[in-house]
gemmi code that builds the backbone of each chain (N, CA, C; Angstrom):
import gemmi

chains = {
    "A": [
        ("MET", (58.202, -23.054, -12.639), (57.450, -21.827, -12.290), (58.398, -20.806, -11.641)),
        ("ALA", (58.275, -19.590, -12.073), (59.119, -18.530, -11.519), (58.641, -18.143, -10.111)),
        ("SER", (59.483, -17.479, -9.396), (59.054, -17.007, -8.083), (59.807, -15.728, -7.719)),
        ("ILE", (59.272, -14.997, -6.755), (59.964, -13.828, -6.236), (60.276, -14.080, -4.766)),
        ("ASP", (61.266, -13.379, -4.285), (61.662, -13.555, -2.891), (61.090, -12.408, -2.060)),
        ("VAL", (60.173, -12.733, -1.136), (59.590, -11.711, -0.268), (60.052, -11.974, 1.167)),
        ("ASN", (60.961, -11.159, 1.622), (61.539, -11.314, 2.960), (61.955, -12.753, 3.256)),
        ("GLY", (62.648, -13.361, 2.305), (63.152, -14.713, 2.522), (62.163, -15.807, 2.173)),
        ("LYS", (60.915, -15.428, 1.864), (59.907, -16.425, 1.510), (59.717, -16.406, -0.006)),
        ("SER", (59.687, -17.614, -0.576), (59.527, -17.701, -2.027), (58.033, -17.688, -2.391)),
        ("VAL", (57.666, -16.750, -3.265), (56.263, -16.612, -3.677), (56.184, -16.831, -5.183)),
        ("GLU", (55.320, -17.764, -5.576), (55.219, -18.143, -6.988), (54.534, -17.079, -7.842)),
        ("VAL", (55.082, -16.863, -9.028), (54.436, -15.976, -10.006), (54.331, -16.713, -11.344)),
        ("ASP", (53.365, -16.283, -12.166), (53.214, -16.927, -13.480), (54.195, -16.330, -14.490)),
        ("GLU", (54.087, -16.774, -15.743), (55.095, -16.357, -16.735), (55.052, -14.862, -17.038)),
        ("GLU", (53.943, -14.206, -16.655), (53.873, -12.756, -16.873), (54.105, -11.959, -15.591)),
        ("GLY", (54.463, -12.674, -14.524), (54.820, -11.998, -13.284), (53.657, -11.754, -12.324)),
        ("TYR", (52.482, -12.346, -12.618), (51.342, -12.199, -11.709), (51.402, -13.277, -10.631)),
        ("LEU", (51.020, -12.916, -9.401), (51.038, -13.907, -8.323), (50.108, -15.067, -8.675)),
        ("VAL", (50.555, -16.280, -8.378), (49.733, -17.458, -8.642), (48.637, -17.562, -7.574)),
        ("ASP", (49.015, -17.287, -6.329), (48.053, -17.357, -5.230), (47.893, -15.971, -4.605)),
        ("LEU", (46.708, -15.439, -4.797), (46.362, -14.104, -4.313), (46.566, -13.946, -2.805)),
        ("ASN", (46.417, -15.070, -2.074), (46.565, -15.010, -0.619), (48.002, -14.797, -0.172)),
        ("GLU", (48.929, -14.955, -1.098), (50.338, -14.769, -0.731), (50.766, -13.313, -0.867)),
        ("TRP", (49.818, -12.462, -1.215), (50.145, -11.056, -1.399), (50.436, -10.370, -0.066)),
        ("SER", (51.345, -9.426, -0.081), (51.588, -8.570, 1.072), (52.073, -7.242, 0.517)),
        ("GLU", (52.112, -6.219, 1.355), (52.612, -4.926, 0.880), (54.049, -5.056, 0.408)),
        ("ASP", (54.815, -5.907, 1.085), (56.204, -6.104, 0.667), (56.270, -6.757, -0.711)),
        ("ALA", (55.345, -7.692, -0.963), (55.302, -8.328, -2.284), (55.035, -7.263, -3.351)),
        ("ALA", (54.105, -6.344, -3.052), (53.779, -5.268, -4.001), (55.017, -4.422, -4.292)),
        ("LYS", (55.798, -4.169, -3.240), (57.007, -3.350, -3.422), (58.022, -4.060, -4.307)),
        ("ILE", (58.151, -5.366, -4.122), (59.101, -6.130, -4.937), (58.639, -6.189, -6.392)),
        ("LEU", (57.340, -6.403, -6.594), (56.794, -6.461, -7.959), (56.957, -5.109, -8.669)),
        ("SER", (56.775, -4.027, -7.914), (56.893, -2.719, -8.559), (58.364, -2.380, -8.827)),
        ("ALA", (59.249, -2.863, -7.953), (60.681, -2.625, -8.177), (61.140, -3.286, -9.473)),
        ("GLN", (60.498, -4.417, -9.836), (60.826, -5.075, -11.114), (60.586, -4.120, -12.285)),
        ("ASP", (59.600, -3.225, -12.142), (59.292, -2.252, -13.201), (59.981, -0.909, -12.926)),
        ("GLU", (60.879, -0.902, -11.951), (61.595, 0.316, -11.540), (60.631, 1.442, -11.191)),
        ("LEU", (59.643, 1.085, -10.420), (58.627, 2.053, -10.026), (58.586, 2.102, -8.502)),
        ("GLU", (58.611, 3.308, -7.957), (58.488, 3.440, -6.514), (57.041, 3.767, -6.165)),
        ("LEU", (56.465, 2.992, -5.255), (55.045, 3.173, -4.953), (54.825, 4.361, -4.022)),
        ("THR", (53.979, 5.279, -4.444), (53.603, 6.430, -3.621), (52.195, 6.188, -3.074)),
        ("ASP", (51.731, 7.131, -2.235), (50.369, 7.004, -1.704), (49.336, 6.912, -2.822)),
        ("SER", (49.594, 7.639, -3.917), (48.649, 7.606, -5.043), (48.587, 6.223, -5.667)),
        ("HIS", (49.753, 5.549, -5.743), (49.750, 4.182, -6.257), (48.966, 3.255, -5.315)),
        ("TRP", (49.247, 3.408, -4.025), (48.592, 2.532, -3.038), (47.073, 2.687, -3.069)),
        ("GLU", (46.631, 3.932, -3.320), (45.199, 4.186, -3.384), (44.548, 3.291, -4.448)),
        ("VAL", (45.213, 3.197, -5.608), (44.679, 2.390, -6.708), (44.821, 0.898, -6.398)),
        ("ILE", (45.971, 0.514, -5.850), (46.200, -0.893, -5.520), (45.170, -1.374, -4.493)),
        ("ASN", (44.957, -0.560, -3.466), (43.974, -0.958, -2.448), (42.566, -0.999, -3.022)),
        ("PHE", (42.289, -0.059, -3.920), (40.983, -0.060, -4.561), (40.769, -1.367, -5.333)),
        ("LEU", (41.800, -1.791, -6.069), (41.703, -3.027, -6.855), (41.495, -4.245, -5.974)),
        ("ARG", (42.170, -4.264, -4.844), (42.015, -5.410, -3.941), (40.587, -5.464, -3.387)),
        ("GLU", (40.040, -4.292, -3.072), (38.650, -4.258, -2.595), (37.683, -4.675, -3.705)),
        ("TYR", (37.975, -4.227, -4.917), (37.109, -4.582, -6.052), (37.103, -6.090, -6.249)),
        ("TYR", (38.286, -6.683, -6.163), (38.387, -8.139, -6.344), (37.643, -8.879, -5.237)),
        ("GLU", (37.824, -8.369, -4.024), (37.156, -8.973, -2.865), (35.642, -9.010, -3.084)),
        ("GLU", (35.109, -7.907, -3.617), (33.663, -7.810, -3.786), (33.153, -8.591, -5.010)),
        ("TYR", (33.860, -8.493, -6.135), (33.327, -9.042, -7.394), (34.080, -10.266, -7.920)),
        ("GLN", (35.202, -10.604, -7.293), (35.975, -11.788, -7.713), (36.575, -11.668, -9.114)),
        ("ILE", (36.723, -10.432, -9.596), (37.425, -10.253, -10.875), (38.323, -9.021, -10.809)),
        ("ALA", (39.320, -9.023, -11.676), (40.143, -7.840, -11.876), (39.475, -7.032, -12.993)),
        ("PRO", (39.096, -5.784, -12.725), (38.318, -5.040, -13.716), (39.129, -4.640, -14.947)),
        ("ALA", (38.447, -4.536, -16.079), (39.062, -4.016, -17.301), (39.377, -2.536, -17.084)),
        ("VAL", (40.299, -2.008, -17.866), (40.795, -0.647, -17.640), (39.676, 0.391, -17.683)),
        ("ARG", (38.736, 0.217, -18.599), (37.635, 1.184, -18.713), (36.774, 1.188, -17.445)),
        ("VAL", (36.557, -0.017, -16.921), (35.740, -0.161, -15.719), (36.478, 0.407, -14.512)),
        ("LEU", (37.782, 0.131, -14.460), (38.613, 0.654, -13.372), (38.581, 2.188, -13.367)),
        ("THR", (38.773, 2.777, -14.536), (38.815, 4.231, -14.635), (37.511, 4.849, -14.134)),
        ("LYS", (36.407, 4.269, -14.561), (35.102, 4.789, -14.164), (34.889, 4.635, -12.656)),
        ("ALA", (35.245, 3.458, -12.143), (35.018, 3.178, -10.726), (35.905, 4.048, -9.836)),
        ("ILE", (37.145, 4.283, -10.268), (38.042, 5.161, -9.506), (37.462, 6.577, -9.475)),
        ("GLY", (36.950, 7.013, -10.613), (36.349, 8.340, -10.688), (35.208, 8.497, -9.700)),
        ("LYS", (34.431, 7.437, -9.585), (33.281, 7.483, -8.694), (33.726, 7.534, -7.237)),
        ("LYS", (34.767, 6.752, -6.933), (35.198, 6.649, -5.545), (36.152, 7.777, -5.135)),
        ("LEU", (37.098, 8.123, -6.010), (38.151, 9.057, -5.606), (38.055, 10.421, -6.296)),
        ("GLY", (37.070, 10.589, -7.145), (36.872, 11.882, -7.801), (37.356, 11.900, -9.244)),
        ("PRO", (36.767, 12.801, -10.064), (37.057, 12.830, -11.505), (38.521, 13.157, -11.810)),
        ("GLU", (39.211, 13.899, -10.919), (40.609, 14.235, -11.214), (41.491, 12.982, -11.182)),
        ("LYS", (40.976, 11.906, -10.588), (41.733, 10.649, -10.563), (41.138, 9.598, -11.500)),
        ("GLY", (39.870, 9.764, -11.824), (39.191, 8.782, -12.670), (39.349, 9.088, -14.145)),
        ("ASN", (40.584, 9.279, -14.585), (40.813, 9.485, -16.025), (42.096, 8.785, -16.442)),
        ("SER", (42.168, 8.440, -17.720), (43.303, 7.653, -18.220), (44.623, 8.353, -18.003)),
        ("LYS", (44.649, 9.669, -18.176), (45.917, 10.390, -18.079), (46.533, 10.203, -16.696)),
        ("TYR", (45.738, 10.458, -15.662), (46.209, 10.314, -14.290), (46.677, 8.880, -14.027)),
        ("LEU", (45.872, 7.916, -14.437), (46.185, 6.519, -14.127), (47.387, 6.009, -14.924)),
        ("TYR", (47.511, 6.449, -16.167), (48.672, 6.034, -16.965), (49.960, 6.682, -16.472)),
        ("GLU", (49.848, 7.868, -15.880), (51.042, 8.483, -15.292), (51.534, 7.663, -14.103)),
        ("LEU", (50.582, 7.156, -13.332), (50.955, 6.326, -12.177), (51.481, 4.962, -12.627)),
        ("PHE", (50.763, 4.373, -13.607), (51.090, 3.015, -14.048), (51.328, 3.020, -15.555)),
        ("PRO", (52.541, 3.365, -15.961), (52.810, 3.570, -17.391), (52.597, 2.325, -18.256)),
        ("TYR", (52.658, 1.135, -17.666), (52.441, -0.077, -18.474), (50.963, -0.442, -18.571)),
        ("GLY", (50.110, 0.475, -18.205), (48.665, 0.197, -18.272), (48.109, 0.058, -16.880)),
        ("PRO", (47.193, 0.948, -16.478), (46.704, 0.963, -15.110), (46.093, -0.369, -14.661)),
        ("ALA", (45.340, -1.019, -15.520), (44.713, -2.260, -15.063), (45.764, -3.363, -14.982)),
        ("LYS", (46.484, -3.536, -16.083), (47.473, -4.610, -16.191), (48.555, -4.532, -15.108)),
        ("GLN", (49.156, -3.345, -14.991), (50.291, -3.203, -14.077), (49.832, -3.113, -12.615)),
        ("ALA", (48.800, -2.332, -12.363), (48.341, -2.184, -10.980), (47.789, -3.508, -10.448)),
        ("CYS", (47.136, -4.275, -11.298), (46.625, -5.582, -10.858), (47.773, -6.497, -10.457)),
        ("ARG", (48.868, -6.416, -11.210), (50.009, -7.260, -10.873), (50.562, -6.882, -9.499)),
        ("PHE", (50.697, -5.580, -9.250), (51.202, -5.141, -7.944), (50.229, -5.523, -6.827)),
        ("ALA", (48.933, -5.548, -7.163), (47.906, -5.844, -6.151), (47.749, -7.348, -5.919)),
        ("GLY", (48.494, -8.143, -6.677), (48.428, -9.590, -6.480), (47.240, -10.242, -7.175)),
        ("LEU", (46.553, -9.490, -8.037), (45.377, -10.027, -8.722), (45.796, -10.666, -10.040)),
        ("PRO", (44.888, -11.476, -10.618), (45.186, -11.991, -11.960), (45.149, -10.858, -12.980)),
        ("LYS", (45.675, -11.133, -14.157), (45.596, -10.168, -15.238), (44.123, -9.937, -15.579)),
        ("PRO", (43.730, -8.679, -15.803), (42.305, -8.426, -16.031), (41.770, -9.206, -17.227)),
        ("THR", (40.555, -9.690, -17.094), (39.882, -10.389, -18.176), (39.722, -9.442, -19.362)),
        ("GLY", (40.087, -9.899, -20.531), (39.925, -9.057, -21.703), (41.152, -8.256, -22.044)),
        ("CYS", (42.204, -8.397, -21.219), (43.452, -7.691, -21.473), (44.330, -8.575, -22.348)),
        ("VAL", (44.858, -8.014, -23.429), (45.695, -8.855, -24.290), (47.175, -8.468, -24.190)),
    ],
    "B": [
        ("MET", (43.501, 0.862, -25.861), (43.451, -0.507, -26.374), (42.089, -0.754, -27.013)),
        ("GLU", (41.008, -0.636, -26.216), (39.701, -0.933, -26.803), (39.045, 0.320, -27.391)),
        ("GLU", (39.762, 1.457, -27.344), (39.171, 2.686, -27.871), (39.410, 2.859, -29.363)),
        ("ASP", (40.041, 1.867, -29.995), (40.444, 2.013, -31.390), (39.323, 1.907, -32.416)),
        ("GLY", (38.182, 2.433, -32.148), (37.102, 2.341, -33.126), (36.696, 0.897, -33.339)),
        ("GLY", (36.610, 0.466, -34.592), (36.230, -0.926, -34.834), (34.721, -1.058, -34.889)),
        ("VAL", (34.301, -2.258, -35.264), (32.882, -2.504, -35.503), (32.203, -2.953, -34.214)),
        ("THR", (31.045, -2.429, -33.946), (30.259, -2.902, -32.814), (29.177, -3.843, -33.320)),
        ("LYS", (29.161, -5.030, -32.747), (28.124, -5.992, -33.137), (27.241, -6.321, -31.952)),
        ("LYS", (26.063, -6.812, -32.273), (25.135, -7.226, -31.216), (25.385, -8.694, -30.867)),
        ("PHE", (25.837, -8.910, -29.656), (26.137, -10.256, -29.170), (25.080, -10.683, -28.163)),
        ("LEU", (24.554, -11.878, -28.339), (23.685, -12.459, -27.313), (24.351, -13.732, -26.793)),
        ("TYR", (24.515, -13.788, -25.492), (25.080, -14.975, -24.854), (23.936, -15.735, -24.205)),
        ("VAL", (23.716, -16.949, -24.656), (22.596, -17.757, -24.155), (23.127, -18.783, -23.154)),
        ("ASN", (22.619, -18.717, -21.944), (23.094, -19.598, -20.870), (21.997, -20.564, -20.459)),
        ("ARG", (22.257, -21.848, -20.629), (21.223, -22.857, -20.378), (21.592, -23.864, -19.296)),
        ("ARG", (22.776, -23.747, -18.731), (23.214, -24.785, -17.792), (23.348, -24.259, -16.368)),
        ("ALA", (23.246, -25.169, -15.408), (23.441, -24.821, -13.999), (24.857, -24.275, -13.798)),
        ("PRO", (25.026, -23.418, -12.777), (26.315, -22.733, -12.622), (27.502, -23.652, -12.319)),
        ("TYR", (27.274, -24.718, -11.586), (28.397, -25.573, -11.206), (28.211, -26.967, -11.803)),
        ("GLY", (29.233, -27.784, -11.746), (29.124, -29.124, -12.317), (29.676, -29.168, -13.727)),
        ("SER", (29.773, -28.029, -14.350), (30.468, -27.936, -15.636), (31.095, -26.550, -15.673)),
        ("ILE", (31.923, -26.319, -16.670), (32.661, -25.068, -16.749), (31.917, -24.027, -17.590)),
        ("TYR", (30.764, -24.423, -18.175), (30.083, -23.547, -19.134), (29.725, -22.166, -18.582)),
        ("ALA", (29.131, -22.125, -17.384), (28.647, -20.845, -16.860), (29.805, -19.875, -16.630)),
        ("LEU", (30.867, -20.395, -16.017), (32.024, -19.550, -15.737), (32.697, -19.093, -17.033)),
        ("GLU", (32.815, -20.008, -17.980), (33.424, -19.651, -19.278), (32.587, -18.591, -19.984)),
        ("SER", (31.276, -18.760, -19.937), (30.385, -17.796, -20.565), (30.608, -16.405, -19.969)),
        ("LEU", (30.649, -16.360, -18.644), (30.835, -15.081, -17.957), (32.150, -14.411, -18.383)),
        ("GLU", (33.208, -15.219, -18.503), (34.498, -14.671, -18.942), (34.393, -14.074, -20.343)),
        ("VAL", (33.740, -14.818, -21.239), (33.621, -14.347, -22.621), (32.737, -13.097, -22.680)),
        ("VAL", (31.713, -13.065, -21.852), (30.839, -11.892, -21.772), (31.663, -10.657, -21.389)),
        ("LEU", (32.522, -10.818, -20.374), (33.321, -9.685, -19.910), (34.324, -9.245, -20.976)),
        ("ILE", (34.849, -10.197, -21.717), (35.779, -9.846, -22.797), (35.032, -9.063, -23.878)),
        ("GLY", (33.847, -9.557, -24.257), (33.031, -8.858, -25.253), (32.745, -7.436, -24.824)),
        ("ALA", (32.405, -7.287, -23.539), (32.070, -5.957, -23.034), (33.302, -5.065, -22.967)),
        ("ALA", (34.458, -5.648, -22.619), (35.691, -4.863, -22.546), (36.036, -4.301, -23.934)),
        ("PHE", (35.623, -5.003, -24.968), (35.849, -4.520, -26.329), (34.656, -3.713, -26.841)),
        ("GLU", (33.830, -3.279, -25.896), (32.721, -2.367, -26.172), (31.764, -2.870, -27.243)),
        ("GLN", (31.438, -4.136, -27.162), (30.404, -4.674, -28.040), (29.038, -4.490, -27.374)),
        ("ASP", (27.998, -4.634, -28.165), (26.645, -4.503, -27.644), (26.222, -5.872, -27.109)),
        ("VAL", (26.273, -6.010, -25.790), (26.124, -7.326, -25.162), (24.763, -7.504, -24.493)),
        ("SER", (24.109, -8.621, -24.798), (22.905, -9.037, -24.077), (23.121, -10.451, -23.551)),
        ("LEU", (22.454, -10.767, -22.445), (22.551, -12.111, -21.873), (21.148, -12.701, -21.746)),
        ("ALA", (21.028, -13.985, -22.044), (19.757, -14.671, -21.815), (20.009, -15.874, -20.916)),
        ("PHE", (19.103, -16.087, -19.988), (19.201, -17.231, -19.077), (17.939, -18.072, -19.235)),
        ("ILE", (18.159, -19.314, -19.678), (17.049, -20.206, -20.010), (17.321, -21.569, -19.358)),
        ("ASP", (16.250, -22.355, -19.145), (16.376, -23.687, -18.530), (17.156, -23.588, -17.203)),
        ("ASP", (18.073, -24.547, -16.955), (18.829, -24.513, -15.694), (19.743, -23.301, -15.600)),
        ("GLY", (19.946, -22.612, -16.706), (20.752, -21.392, -16.705), (20.251, -20.352, -15.722)),
        ("VAL", (18.943, -20.376, -15.417), (18.408, -19.371, -14.482), (19.047, -19.505, -13.097)),
        ("TYR", (19.511, -20.714, -12.764), (20.175, -20.906, -11.459), (21.464, -20.087, -11.340)),
        ("GLN", (22.047, -19.715, -12.465), (23.290, -18.929, -12.414), (23.075, -17.600, -11.703)),
        ("LEU", (21.843, -17.089, -11.769), (21.561, -15.774, -11.181), (20.948, -15.869, -9.789)),
        ("LYS", (20.878, -17.085, -9.261), (20.271, -17.296, -7.952), (21.050, -16.544, -6.874)),
        ("LYS", (20.287, -15.951, -5.945), (20.877, -15.283, -4.776), (21.590, -16.286, -3.878)),
        ("SER", (22.448, -15.806, -2.992), (23.037, -16.587, -1.894), (23.580, -17.946, -2.308)),
        ("GLN", (24.385, -17.971, -3.361), (25.012, -19.231, -3.748), (26.150, -19.561, -2.792)),
        ("SER", (26.317, -20.843, -2.512), (27.441, -21.263, -1.684), (28.085, -22.483, -2.315)),
        ("THR", (29.392, -22.420, -2.476), (30.081, -23.549, -3.101), (30.911, -24.318, -2.074)),
        ("ASP", (30.660, -24.034, -0.789), (31.373, -24.785, 0.246), (31.098, -26.268, 0.020)),
        ("GLY", (32.128, -27.056, -0.050), (31.884, -28.484, -0.159), (31.968, -29.030, -1.574)),
        ("ILE", (31.930, -28.179, -2.606), (32.077, -28.733, -3.955), (33.410, -28.352, -4.592)),
        ("GLY", (34.206, -27.576, -3.853), (35.551, -27.281, -4.337), (35.610, -26.436, -5.596)),
        ("MET", (34.553, -25.661, -5.855), (34.612, -24.725, -6.981), (34.498, -23.313, -6.445)),
        ("LYS", (35.064, -22.375, -7.176), (34.977, -20.992, -6.756), (33.548, -20.491, -6.956)),
        ("ASN", (33.020, -19.790, -5.956), (31.705, -19.159, -6.111), (31.911, -17.873, -6.902)),
        ("PHE", (31.576, -17.931, -8.184), (31.822, -16.745, -9.018), (30.582, -15.867, -9.154)),
        ("SER", (29.516, -16.201, -8.393), (28.287, -15.416, -8.573), (28.451, -13.919, -8.244)),
        ("PRO", (29.357, -13.520, -7.316), (29.492, -12.070, -7.090), (29.873, -11.301, -8.359)),
        ("THR", (30.499, -11.993, -9.305), (30.941, -11.314, -10.522), (29.764, -10.781, -11.347)),
        ("TYR", (28.600, -11.440, -11.261), (27.437, -10.933, -12.018), (27.081, -9.503, -11.586)),
        ("ASN", (27.399, -9.180, -10.311), (27.127, -7.820, -9.836), (28.008, -6.773, -10.496)),
        ("ALA", (29.097, -7.216, -11.131), (29.993, -6.263, -11.806), (29.527, -5.981, -13.233)),
        ("LEU", (28.551, -6.723, -13.724), (28.125, -6.544, -15.123), (27.691, -5.107, -15.393)),
        ("GLY", (27.024, -4.499, -14.414), (26.590, -3.102, -14.577), (27.773, -2.181, -14.838)),
        ("ASP", (28.900, -2.423, -14.154), (30.115, -1.621, -14.357), (30.623, -1.744, -15.794)),
        ("TYR", (30.333, -2.891, -16.414), (30.760, -3.129, -17.794), (29.692, -2.673, -18.795)),
        ("ASP", (28.737, -1.891, -18.294), (27.627, -1.404, -19.124), (26.790, -2.527, -19.717)),
        ("ILE", (26.727, -3.637, -19.019), (25.842, -4.714, -19.463), (24.562, -4.615, -18.636)),
        ("ASN", (23.493, -4.229, -19.300), (22.244, -4.034, -18.565), (21.063, -4.703, -19.260)),
        ("LYS", (21.359, -5.539, -20.263), (20.286, -6.259, -20.950), (20.383, -7.734, -20.591)),
        ("ILE", (19.782, -8.066, -19.471), (19.839, -9.434, -18.965), (18.414, -9.990, -18.972)),
        ("TYR", (18.200, -10.979, -19.830), (16.854, -11.516, -20.023), (16.737, -12.899, -19.398)),
        ("VAL", (15.714, -13.073, -18.581), (15.497, -14.365, -17.932), (14.172, -14.935, -18.429)),
        ("ASP", (14.221, -16.187, -18.862), (13.015, -16.841, -19.361), (12.053, -17.134, -18.213)),
        ("LYS", (10.887, -16.518, -18.313), (9.891, -16.580, -17.246), (9.447, -18.026, -16.977)),
        ("ASP", (9.213, -18.780, -18.041), (8.751, -20.171, -17.880), (9.797, -21.024, -17.163)),
        ("SER", (11.063, -20.854, -17.553), (12.127, -21.645, -16.917), (12.170, -21.371, -15.417)),
        ("LEU", (11.997, -20.102, -15.085), (12.012, -19.690, -13.684), (10.848, -20.351, -12.935)),
        ("GLU", (9.654, -20.240, -13.516), (8.460, -20.794, -12.870), (8.527, -22.314, -12.717)),
        ("GLN", (9.036, -22.972, -13.764), (9.135, -24.437, -13.713), (10.040, -24.896, -12.571)),
        ("ARG", (10.936, -24.030, -12.130), (11.854, -24.383, -11.047), (11.409, -23.822, -9.711)),
        ("GLY", (10.193, -23.328, -9.682), (9.638, -22.800, -8.428), (10.321, -21.525, -7.969)),
        ("LEU", (10.863, -20.764, -8.905), (11.581, -19.541, -8.551), (10.817, -18.308, -9.052)),
        ("THR", (11.075, -17.176, -8.399), (10.550, -15.903, -8.887), (11.714, -14.923, -8.995)),
        ("LEU", (11.420, -13.757, -9.527), (12.442, -12.714, -9.665), (13.126, -12.419, -8.326)),
        ("ASP", (12.366, -12.536, -7.224), (12.926, -12.252, -5.899), (14.007, -13.245, -5.477)),
        ("ASP", (14.041, -14.416, -6.121), (15.071, -15.406, -5.791), (16.386, -15.112, -6.504)),
        ("LEU", (16.341, -14.156, -7.435), (17.554, -13.859, -8.207), (18.289, -12.663, -7.605)),
        ("MET", (19.583, -12.579, -7.917), (20.373, -11.445, -7.452), (19.793, -10.163, -8.038)),
        ("ASN", (19.891, -9.099, -7.245), (19.356, -7.823, -7.693), (20.425, -7.100, -8.528)),
        ("LEU", (20.494, -7.421, -9.798), (21.524, -6.837, -10.662), (21.056, -5.484, -11.188)),
        ("THR", (21.938, -4.493, -11.045), (21.551, -3.131, -11.434), (22.636, -2.479, -12.283)),
        ("TRP", (22.279, -1.391, -12.903), (23.252, -0.560, -13.618), (22.917, 0.893, -13.317)),
        ("GLU", (23.902, 1.778, -13.529), (23.683, 3.192, -13.261), (23.490, 3.930, -14.575)),
        ("ASP", (22.395, 4.643, -14.672), (22.092, 5.379, -15.894), (22.746, 6.762, -15.838)),
        ("GLU", (23.826, 6.912, -16.631), (24.556, 8.183, -16.631), (23.688, 9.340, -17.097)),
        ("ASN", (22.694, 9.036, -17.939), (21.841, 10.099, -18.478), (20.673, 10.414, -17.562)),
        ("ASP", (20.632, 9.770, -16.426), (19.547, 10.004, -15.483), (20.136, 10.144, -14.082)),
        ("ASN", (21.139, 11.021, -13.981), (21.767, 11.322, -12.697), (22.240, 10.058, -11.959)),
        ("TYR", (22.800, 9.105, -12.717), (23.346, 7.858, -12.174), (22.346, 7.078, -11.323)),
        ("ALA", (21.081, 7.140, -11.732), (20.059, 6.380, -11.008), (20.319, 4.889, -11.201)),
        ("GLU", (20.157, 4.114, -10.115), (20.322, 2.663, -10.212), (19.075, 2.040, -10.796)),
        ("LYS", (19.240, 1.280, -11.854), (18.090, 0.658, -12.494), (18.303, -0.845, -12.601)),
        ("PRO", (17.203, -1.610, -12.541), (17.359, -3.067, -12.621), (17.811, -3.506, -14.019)),
        ("SER", (18.682, -4.500, -14.086), (19.197, -4.997, -15.364), (18.423, -6.204, -15.871)),
        ("ILE", (17.735, -6.898, -14.952), (17.077, -8.148, -15.345), (15.651, -7.884, -15.831)),
        ("SER", (15.315, -8.445, -16.980), (13.921, -8.431, -17.433), (13.452, -9.865, -17.613)),
        ("LEU", (12.212, -10.120, -17.204), (11.616, -11.434, -17.459), (10.992, -11.403, -18.853)),
        ("VAL", (11.229, -12.456, -19.617), (10.679, -12.508, -20.979), (10.019, -13.864, -21.224)),
        ("ASN", (9.095, -13.905, -22.185), (8.504, -15.188, -22.571), (9.193, -15.682, -23.850)),
        ("SER", (8.809, -16.844, -24.319), (9.564, -17.428, -25.428), (9.400, -16.633, -26.725)),
        ("GLU", (8.241, -15.989, -26.921), (8.085, -15.160, -28.128), (9.064, -13.983, -28.087)),
        ("GLU", (9.161, -13.356, -26.915), (10.072, -12.214, -26.779), (11.521, -12.643, -26.984)),
        ("LEU", (11.845, -13.855, -26.494), (13.203, -14.374, -26.691), (13.488, -14.586, -28.181)),
        ("ALA", (12.495, -15.075, -28.889), (12.668, -15.320, -30.321), (12.950, -14.002, -31.049)),
        ("VAL", (12.208, -12.962, -30.696), (12.410, -11.641, -31.312), (13.823, -11.153, -31.021)),
        ("LEU", (14.225, -11.330, -29.749), (15.549, -10.900, -29.304), (16.650, -11.590, -30.118)),
        ("MET", (16.482, -12.887, -30.315), (17.494, -13.656, -31.055), (17.549, -13.189, -32.506)),
        ("GLU", (16.394, -12.862, -33.045), (16.294, -12.378, -34.425), (17.128, -11.105, -34.624)),
        ("GLN", (17.218, -10.271, -33.576), (17.883, -8.964, -33.697), (19.409, -9.029, -33.610)),
        ("GLN", (19.965, -10.205, -33.281), (21.405, -10.263, -32.986), (22.262, -10.476, -34.231)),
        ("ASP", (23.509, -10.019, -34.148), (24.489, -10.371, -35.178), (25.109, -11.721, -34.853)),
        ("ILE", (25.364, -11.928, -33.560), (26.058, -13.147, -33.136), (25.389, -13.711, -31.883)),
        ("ILE", (25.120, -15.016, -31.908), (24.564, -15.679, -30.723), (25.542, -16.762, -30.278)),
        ("LEU", (25.935, -16.699, -29.032), (26.839, -17.716, -28.491), (26.088, -18.491, -27.413)),
        ("SER", (26.103, -19.802, -27.544), (25.326, -20.642, -26.656), (26.243, -21.393, -25.701)),
        ("PHE", (25.919, -21.318, -24.423), (26.728, -22.011, -23.414), (25.871, -22.958, -22.594)),
    ],
}
model = gemmi.Model(1)
for chain_id, residues in chains.items():
    chain = gemmi.Chain(chain_id)
    for i, (resn, *xyz) in enumerate(residues, 1):
        res = gemmi.Residue()
        res.name, res.seqid = resn, gemmi.SeqId(i, " ")
        for name, pos in zip(("N", "CA", "C"), xyz):
            atom = gemmi.Atom()
            atom.name, atom.element = name, gemmi.Element(name[0])
            atom.pos, atom.b_iso = gemmi.Position(*pos), 0.0
            res.add_atom(atom)
        chain.add_residue(res)
    model.add_chain(chain)
structure = gemmi.Structure()
structure.add_model(model)
structure.setup_entities()
């Protein structure tokens, strides 16, 4: 099993780079995961990552991209709840990539 | 990804087993979410012990399984609002609609009003429902 190094602590990830144990997530882990994609996290990224963590906490699933887009729009406004905005932040797919940074499993239904 | 057109079919997922003790309920829920993510026309039916899957206040402390019941509350987000519960199965188990989770969806065409997703049906209505489907998956 692969792992990443978070401040000297080894944290397990699966073959696609998603954390195996959601409880091992930390902001530093998110920074390391995003650095793998050469992405620097801004406040706008954190807004989505934190939203995903809250969504998981409430529903126990990582939402599909369509659901994420709609829910972000409802919570943060229509200028953020659209594919263009979210794909600019997370070019590898807002649900897939942001979930990985948030320490969640890959969204159900994502291929 | 899922916006690529394609054929929409009517899927009915029939759930007949208790939520824990086997993997059926959780697997069904996963497949339901996948179907919905691909924008299929999804309906769910809960019959026999399957009605327990929608029971309020589930706790899995002590059985070592994840309590996945909060996920049913996300069905509305996936535009799944056709959830049919067999009235007889519910009654035979001493349950009423009030014992089930209050699952809702937001109607975009009605100023995002929250509407209930669960309907109680009898066996004749279930038969009609099954007749209308393209695909029925039984769990």
